[in-house]
KELO-205623 format. One record per residue: residue number from 1; x, y, z of N, C-alpha, C, O, CB in turn. Coordinates in steps of 0.2 Angstrom, whole numbers, plus 5000, padded with zeros to 4 digits. Glycine has a CB too. Example, Ala and Ser with C-alpha at 12.3 -4.5 7.8 and 13.67 -1.06 7.14 Angstrom:
BEGIN
[1; [5066; 4972; 5039]; [5062; 4978; 5039]; [5066; 4984; 5039]; [5071; 4983; 5042]; [5057; 4978; 5045]]
[2; [5064; 4989; 5035]; [5068; 4995; 5036]; [5064; 5000; 5039]; [5067; 5006; 5040]; [5070; 4997; 5029]]
***
This chain:
BEGIN
[1; [4995; 5117; 5023]; [4995; 5118; 5016]; [4999; 5113; 5013]; [5005; 5112; 5014]; [4997; 5125; 5015]]
[2; [4996; 5110; 5008]; [4999; 5105; 5004]; [5001; 5107; 4997]; [5004; 5103; 4993]; [4994; 5099; 5004]]
[3; [5001; 5113; 4995]; [5003; 5115; 4989]; [5003; 5123; 4989]; [5001; 5126; 4993]; [4998; 5113; 4983]]
[4; [5006; 5125; 4983]; [5007; 5133; 4983]; [5000; 5136; 4982]; [4995; 5133; 4980]; [5011; 5135; 4977]]
[5; [4999; 5142; 4984]; [4993; 5146; 4984]; [4990; 5145; 4976]; [4994; 5146; 4971]; [4994; 5153; 4986]]
[6; [4984; 5143; 4976]; [4981; 5143; 4969]; [4981; 5136; 4966]; [4978; 5134; 4961]; [4984; 5148; 4964]]
[7; [4985; 5131; 4969]; [4986; 5124; 4967]; [4979; 5121; 4969]; [4976; 5123; 4973]; [4992; 5121; 4969]]
[8; [4978; 5115; 4966]; [4972; 5111; 4967]; [4973; 5108; 4974]; [4967; 5106; 4977]; [4971; 5106; 4962]]
[9; [4979; 5107; 4977]; [4979; 5104; 4983]; [4981; 5109; 4989]; [4982; 5107; 4994]; [4985; 5099; 4983]]
[10; [4980; 5116; 4987]; [4981; 5121; 4992]; [4977; 5120; 4999]; [4980; 5121; 5004]; [4980; 5128; 4990]]
[11; [4971; 5118; 4999]; [4967; 5117; 5005]; [4966; 5110; 5007]; [4962; 5108; 5011]; [4960; 5120; 5003]]
[12; [4971; 5106; 5005]; [4971; 5098; 5006]; [4976; 5097; 5012]; [4982; 5099; 5011]; [4971; 5094; 5000]]
[13; [4974; 5093; 5017]; [4979; 5091; 5022]; [4979; 5084; 5023]; [4974; 5081; 5023]; [4978; 5095; 5028]]
[14; [4984; 5081; 5025]; [4984; 5074; 5027]; [4984; 5074; 5035]; [4988; 5077; 5038]; [4991; 5070; 5024]]
[15; [4980; 5070; 5037]; [4979; 5069; 5045]; [4979; 5062; 5046]; [4978; 5057; 5042]; [4972; 5072; 5047]]
[16; [4981; 5060; 5052]; [4982; 5053; 5055]; [4981; 5053; 5062]; [4981; 5058; 5066]; [4989; 5051; 5053]]
[17; [4979; 5047; 5064]; [4978; 5045; 5071]; [4982; 5039; 5073]; [4982; 5034; 5069]; [4970; 5045; 5073]]
[18; [4984; 5039; 5079]; [4988; 5033; 5082]; [4985; 5031; 5088]; [4983; 5035; 5092]; [4996; 5035; 5083]]
[19; [4984; 5025; 5089]; [4981; 5022; 5095]; [4984; 5015; 5096]; [4986; 5011; 5091]; [4973; 5022; 5095]]
[20; [4983; 5012; 5102]; [4985; 5006; 5104]; [4979; 5001; 5104]; [4974; 5004; 5106]; [4989; 5006; 5111]]
[21; [4979; 4995; 5102]; [4973; 4991; 5102]; [4976; 4984; 5104]; [4982; 4982; 5103]; [4969; 4991; 5096]]
[22; [4971; 4980; 5107]; [4973; 4973; 5108]; [4972; 4968; 5103]; [4970; 4970; 5097]; [4969; 4971; 5114]]
[23; [4973; 4962; 5104]; [4973; 4957; 5098]; [4966; 4956; 5096]; [4965; 4954; 5090]; [4976; 4950; 5100]]
[24; [4961; 4958; 5100]; [4954; 4958; 5098]; [4951; 4964; 5094]; [4946; 4965; 5092]; [4949; 4957; 5104]]
[25; [4956; 4969; 5093]; [4955; 4975; 5089]; [4951; 4980; 5094]; [4948; 4985; 5091]; [4950; 4974; 5083]]
[26; [4951; 4979; 5100]; [4948; 4984; 5105]; [4953; 4990; 5106]; [4959; 4988; 5108]; [4946; 4981; 5111]]
[27; [4951; 4996; 5105]; [4955; 5001; 5107]; [4957; 5002; 5114]; [4953; 5001; 5119]; [4952; 5008; 5105]]
[28; [4964; 5003; 5116]; [4966; 5003; 5122]; [4968; 5010; 5124]; [4966; 5013; 5129]; [4972; 4999; 5123]]
[29; [4972; 5013; 5120]; [4974; 5020; 5121]; [4974; 5024; 5115]; [4978; 5022; 5110]; [4981; 5020; 5124]]
[30; [4970; 5030; 5114]; [4970; 5034; 5109]; [4971; 5041; 5111]; [4973; 5042; 5117]; [4964; 5033; 5104]]
[31; [4969; 5046; 5107]; [4969; 5053; 5108]; [4966; 5055; 5115]; [4969; 5058; 5119]; [4967; 5057; 5103]]
[32; [4960; 5053; 5115]; [4956; 5055; 5121]; [4959; 5052; 5128]; [4959; 5056; 5133]; [4949; 5053; 5121]]
[33; [4960; 5046; 5128]; [4963; 5043; 5134]; [4970; 5046; 5135]; [4972; 5047; 5141]; [4963; 5035; 5134]]
[34; [4974; 5046; 5130]; [4980; 5049; 5131]; [4980; 5056; 5134]; [4984; 5057; 5139]; [4984; 5049; 5124]]
[35; [4976; 5060; 5132]; [4975; 5067; 5135]; [4973; 5067; 5142]; [4976; 5070; 5146]; [4970; 5071; 5130]]
[36; [4968; 5062; 5144]; [4966; 5062; 5150]; [4972; 5060; 5155]; [4973; 5063; 5160]; [4960; 5057; 5150]]
[37; [4976; 5054; 5153]; [4981; 5052; 5157]; [4987; 5057; 5158]; [4990; 5058; 5163]; [4984; 5046; 5154]]
[38; [4988; 5061; 5152]; [4993; 5066; 5152]; [4991; 5072; 5157]; [4995; 5074; 5161]; [4994; 5069; 5145]]
[39; [4985; 5074; 5157]; [4982; 5079; 5161]; [4982; 5077; 5169]; [4984; 5080; 5173]; [4975; 5081; 5159]]
[40; [4981; 5070; 5170]; [4981; 5068; 5177]; [4988; 5068; 5179]; [4990; 5070; 5185]; [4979; 5060; 5177]]
[41; [4993; 5067; 5175]; [5000; 5068; 5177]; [5002; 5075; 5178]; [5005; 5077; 5183]; [5005; 5065; 5171]]
[42; [5000; 5079; 5174]; [5001; 5087; 5174]; [4998; 5090; 5180]; [5001; 5093; 5184]; [4999; 5091; 5168]]
[43; [4991; 5088; 5182]; [4987; 5091; 5187]; [4987; 5088; 5193]; [4985; 5091; 5198]; [4981; 5092; 5184]]
[44; [4988; 5081; 5193]; [4988; 5077; 5200]; [4981; 5076; 5202]; [4980; 5074; 5208]; [4992; 5081; 5205]]
[45; [4976; 5076; 5197]; [4970; 5075; 5200]; [4965; 5072; 5194]; [4965; 5075; 5188]; [4967; 5081; 5202]]
[46; [4962; 5067; 5195]; [4957; 5064; 5190]; [4951; 5070; 5189]; [4949; 5071; 5183]; [4953; 5057; 5192]]
[47; [4949; 5073; 5194]; [4944; 5078; 5193]; [4946; 5084; 5189]; [4942; 5086; 5185]; [4941; 5080; 5201]]
[48; [4952; 5086; 5191]; [4955; 5092; 5187]; [4956; 5090; 5179]; [4954; 5094; 5175]; [4961; 5095; 5190]]
[49; [4958; 5084; 5178]; [4959; 5082; 5171]; [4952; 5081; 5168]; [4952; 5083; 5162]; [4963; 5075; 5171]]
[50; [4947; 5078; 5171]; [4941; 5078; 5168]; [4938; 5085; 5167]; [4935; 5086; 5161]; [4936; 5074; 5173]]
[51; [4939; 5089; 5171]; [4936; 5096; 5170]; [4940; 5099; 5164]; [4937; 5102; 5160]; [4937; 5101; 5176]]
[52; [4946; 5098; 5163]; [4950; 5101; 5158]; [4948; 5099; 5151]; [4948; 5102; 5146]; [4958; 5099; 5159]]
[53; [4946; 5092; 5151]; [4943; 5089; 5145]; [4935; 5090; 5144]; [4933; 5088; 5139]; [4945; 5082; 5145]]
[54; [4932; 5093; 5149]; [4925; 5094; 5149]; [4921; 5088; 5148]; [4916; 5087; 5145]; [4923; 5099; 5143]]
[55; [4923; 5083; 5152]; [4920; 5077; 5153]; [4918; 5076; 5160]; [4922; 5078; 5165]; [4924; 5071; 5150]]
[56; [4913; 5072; 5162]; [4911; 5070; 5169]; [4917; 5066; 5172]; [4920; 5063; 5169]; [4905; 5067; 5169]]
[57; [4917; 5067; 5179]; [4922; 5063; 5183]; [4920; 5056; 5182]; [4925; 5052; 5182]; [4921; 5065; 5190]]
[58; [4914; 5054; 5182]; [4912; 5047; 5181]; [4915; 5044; 5174]; [4917; 5038; 5174]; [4904; 5046; 5181]]
[59; [4914; 5048; 5169]; [4916; 5046; 5162]; [4924; 5045; 5162]; [4926; 5040; 5160]; [4914; 5050; 5156]]
[60; [4927; 5050; 5165]; [4935; 5050; 5165]; [4937; 5044; 5169]; [4942; 5040; 5167]; [4937; 5056; 5169]]
[61; [4934; 5042; 5175]; [4936; 5037; 5179]; [4934; 5030; 5175]; [4938; 5026; 5175]; [4931; 5036; 5186]]
[62; [4929; 5030; 5172]; [4927; 5024; 5167]; [4933; 5023; 5162]; [4934; 5017; 5161]; [4920; 5024; 5164]]
[63; [4935; 5028; 5159]; [4940; 5028; 5154]; [4946; 5025; 5157]; [4950; 5021; 5154]; [4941; 5035; 5151]]
[64; [4948; 5027; 5162]; [4955; 5025; 5166]; [4954; 5017; 5168]; [4958; 5013; 5166]; [4956; 5029; 5173]]
[65; [4948; 5016; 5171]; [4947; 5009; 5173]; [4947; 5004; 5167]; [4950; 4999; 5167]; [4940; 5008; 5176]]
[66; [4943; 5006; 5161]; [4944; 5002; 5155]; [4951; 5001; 5153]; [4952; 4996; 5151]; [4939; 5005; 5150]]
[67; [4954; 5006; 5152]; [4961; 5006; 5150]; [4966; 5001; 5154]; [4970; 4997; 5151]; [4964; 5013; 5149]]
[68; [4965; 5002; 5161]; [4969; 4998; 5165]; [4967; 4991; 5164]; [4971; 4986; 5165]; [4968; 5000; 5172]]
[69; [4960; 4989; 5164]; [4958; 4982; 5163]; [4961; 4979; 5157]; [4963; 4973; 5157]; [4950; 4982; 5163]]
[70; [4961; 4983; 5151]; [4963; 4980; 5145]; [4971; 4979; 5145]; [4974; 4975; 5142]; [4961; 4985; 5139]]
[71; [4974; 4984; 5148]; [4982; 4983; 5149]; [4984; 4978; 5153]; [4989; 4974; 5152]; [4985; 4990; 5151]]
[72; [4980; 4977; 5159]; [4982; 4972; 5164]; [4986; 4974; 5170]; [4989; 4971; 5174]; [4985; 4966; 5160]]
[73; [4987; 4981; 5170]; [4991; 4984; 5175]; [4988; 4991; 5177]; [4985; 4994; 5172]; [4998; 4985; 5173]]
[74; [4989; 4994; 5183]; [4987; 5000; 5184]; [4991; 5006; 5181]; [4997; 5005; 5181]; [4986; 5001; 5192]]
[75; [4988; 5011; 5179]; [4991; 5017; 5177]; [4991; 5022; 5182]; [4996; 5027; 5182]; [4987; 5020; 5170]]
[76; [4986; 5022; 5186]; [4985; 5027; 5191]; [4985; 5025; 5198]; [4984; 5019; 5199]; [4979; 5031; 5190]]
[77; [4987; 5029; 5203]; [4986; 5028; 5210]; [4981; 5033; 5213]; [4983; 5039; 5213]; [4993; 5027; 5214]]
[78; [4975; 5031; 5216]; [4971; 5036; 5218]; [4971; 5036; 5226]; [4971; 5031; 5230]; [4963; 5034; 5216]]
[79; [4972; 5042; 5228]; [4972; 5043; 5236]; [4966; 5048; 5237]; [4965; 5053; 5235]; [4978; 5047; 5238]]
[80; [4962; 5045; 5242]; [4955; 5048; 5244]; [4957; 5054; 5247]; [4962; 5055; 5250]; [4951; 5043; 5248]]
[81; [4952; 5059; 5248]; [4952; 5065; 5251]; [4954; 5064; 5258]; [4954; 5059; 5261]; [4946; 5068; 5250]]
[82; [4955; 5070; 5262]; [4956; 5070; 5269]; [4957; 5077; 5270]; [4954; 5081; 5267]; [4963; 5066; 5270]]
[83; [4961; 5079; 5275]; [4962; 5086; 5277]; [4964; 5090; 5271]; [4962; 5096; 5270]; [4967; 5086; 5282]]
[84; [4969; 5088; 5267]; [4971; 5091; 5261]; [4968; 5089; 5254]; [4971; 5092; 5249]; [4978; 5091; 5261]]
[85; [4963; 5085; 5254]; [4960; 5083; 5248]; [4964; 5077; 5245]; [4970; 5075; 5247]; [4960; 5089; 5243]]
[86; [4960; 5074; 5240]; [4963; 5068; 5237]; [4967; 5070; 5231]; [4967; 5076; 5229]; [4958; 5063; 5235]]
[87; [4970; 5065; 5228]; [4974; 5066; 5222]; [4974; 5060; 5218]; [4973; 5054; 5221]; [4981; 5069; 5223]]
[88; [4976; 5060; 5212]; [4978; 5054; 5208]; [4984; 5055; 5204]; [4985; 5061; 5201]; [4972; 5053; 5202]]
[89; [4988; 5051; 5205]; [4995; 5051; 5201]; [4996; 5045; 5197]; [4993; 5040; 5198]; [5001; 5052; 5207]]
[90; [5001; 5046; 5192]; [5002; 5040; 5188]; [5007; 5035; 5192]; [5011; 5037; 5196]; [5005; 5042; 5182]]
[91; [5006; 5029; 5190]; [5011; 5024; 5193]; [5017; 5024; 5189]; [5017; 5028; 5184]; [5008; 5017; 5193]]
[92; [5022; 5021; 5191]; [5028; 5021; 5187]; [5027; 5018; 5180]; [5030; 5021; 5175]; [5034; 5016; 5190]]
[93; [5023; 5013; 5179]; [5021; 5010; 5172]; [5017; 5015; 5169]; [5018; 5016; 5163]; [5017; 5004; 5173]]
[94; [5013; 5019; 5172]; [5009; 5024; 5169]; [5013; 5030; 5166]; [5012; 5032; 5160]; [5004; 5027; 5174]]
[95; [5018; 5032; 5170]; [5023; 5037; 5167]; [5027; 5034; 5162]; [5028; 5038; 5157]; [5027; 5039; 5173]]
[96; [5029; 5028; 5162]; [5033; 5026; 5156]; [5029; 5025; 5150]; [5031; 5027; 5145]; [5036; 5019; 5158]]
[97; [5023; 5023; 5151]; [5018; 5022; 5145]; [5017; 5029; 5142]; [5018; 5030; 5136]; [5012; 5019; 5146]]
[98; [5015; 5034; 5146]; [5013; 5041; 5143]; [5020; 5044; 5140]; [5019; 5047; 5135]; [5010; 5046; 5150]]
[99; [5025; 5043; 5143]; [5031; 5046; 5140]; [5033; 5043; 5133]; [5035; 5046; 5129]; [5037; 5046; 5145]]
[100; [5033; 5036; 5133]; [5034; 5033; 5127]; [5029; 5034; 5121]; [5031; 5034; 5116]; [5034; 5025; 5128]]
[101; [5023; 5036; 5123]; [5018; 5037; 5118]; [5019; 5044; 5116]; [5018; 5045; 5110]; [5011; 5037; 5121]]
[102; [5021; 5049; 5120]; [5023; 5055; 5118]; [5028; 5055; 5113]; [5028; 5058; 5107]; [5025; 5060; 5124]]
[103; [5034; 5051; 5114]; [5039; 5051; 5110]; [5037; 5048; 5103]; [5039; 5050; 5098]; [5045; 5046; 5113]]
[104; [5033; 5043; 5104]; [5030; 5039; 5098]; [5027; 5044; 5093]; [5028; 5044; 5087]; [5026; 5034; 5099]]
[105; [5022; 5049; 5096]; [5019; 5054; 5092]; [5023; 5059; 5089]; [5022; 5060; 5083]; [5014; 5057; 5096]]
[106; [5028; 5061; 5092]; [5033; 5065; 5089]; [5037; 5062; 5083]; [5038; 5065; 5078]; [5039; 5067; 5095]]
[107; [5039; 5056; 5084]; [5042; 5052; 5079]; [5037; 5051; 5073]; [5039; 5052; 5067]; [5044; 5045; 5081]]
[108; [5031; 5049; 5074]; [5026; 5049; 5069]; [5025; 5056; 5065]; [5025; 5056; 5059]; [5019; 5047; 5072]]
[109; [5025; 5061; 5069]; [5024; 5068; 5066]; [5029; 5069; 5061]; [5028; 5072; 5056]; [5023; 5073; 5072]]
[110; [5036; 5068; 5063]; [5041; 5069; 5059]; [5041; 5065; 5053]; [5042; 5068; 5047]; [5048; 5068; 5063]]
[111; [5040; 5058; 5054]; [5040; 5054; 5048]; [5034; 5056; 5043]; [5035; 5056; 5037]; [5039; 5047; 5051]]
[112; [5028; 5057; 5046]; [5022; 5059; 5042]; [5024; 5065; 5038]; [5022; 5066; 5032]; [5016; 5059; 5046]]
[113; [5027; 5070; 5041]; [5029; 5077; 5038]; [5033; 5075; 5032]; [5032; 5078; 5026]; [5033; 5081; 5043]]
[114; [5038; 5071; 5032]; [5042; 5070; 5027]; [5039; 5066; 5021]; [5040; 5067; 5015]; [5048; 5066; 5029]]
[115; [5035; 5061; 5023]; [5031; 5057; 5018]; [5026; 5061; 5015]; [5025; 5061; 5009]; [5027; 5051; 5022]]
[116; [5022; 5066; 5018]; [5017; 5070; 5015]; [5021; 5075; 5011]; [5018; 5077; 5005]; [5013; 5074; 5021]]
[117; [5026; 5078; 5013]; [5030; 5082; 5008]; [5032; 5079; 5002]; [5031; 5082; 4996]; [5036; 5085; 5012]]
[118; [5034; 5073; 5002]; [5036; 5069; 4996]; [5030; 5068; 4992]; [5030; 5069; 4986]; [5039; 5063; 4998]]
[119; [5024; 5066; 4995]; [5018; 5065; 4991]; [5016; 5071; 4987]; [5015; 5071; 4981]; [5013; 5062; 4996]]
[120; [5015; 5077; 4991]; [5013; 5083; 4988]; [5017; 5086; 4983]; [5015; 5089; 4978]; [5011; 5087; 4993]]
[121; [5024; 5085; 4984]; [5029; 5087; 4979]; [5027; 5083; 4972]; [5028; 5086; 4967]; [5036; 5086; 4981]]
[122; [5026; 5077; 4973]; [5024; 5073; 4966]; [5018; 5075; 4963]; [5017; 5076; 4957]; [5023; 5065; 4968]]
[123; [5012; 5076; 4967]; [5006; 5078; 4964]; [5005; 5085; 4962]; [5001; 5087; 4958]; [5000; 5076; 4968]]
[124; [5010; 5089; 4964]; [5010; 5097; 4963]; [5015; 5098; 4957]; [5016; 5104; 4956]; [5011; 5101; 4969]]
[125; [5017; 5094; 4953]; [5021; 5095; 4948]; [5017; 5098; 4942]; [5020; 5099; 4937]; [5025; 5089; 4945]]
***
């Protein structure tokens, strides 16, 4: 809510997206890929992460592969099945990136909240 009930800005909200891109303007990491990598970290499985996001395993695998190619380093380590089944875990660099990205989003949320509050205070006078 961006204004008091009944104000012209009551139903208006400010939204934003954050993503990483390379010098060619190609997206490397945004909301979808971030969620996928975060779920891989939480669930220990590319298949489980894909299921959680309702995307095919093939699409999820392609998203990871594309991201790793653009970054130039692996984010995940895949271990094929066996007696106990396979798993996918984040590399050290993958964990560092996802944790730093989480912190970045929190900082953006806090900054945007303050900026938005200031903006709507001005327009709601």
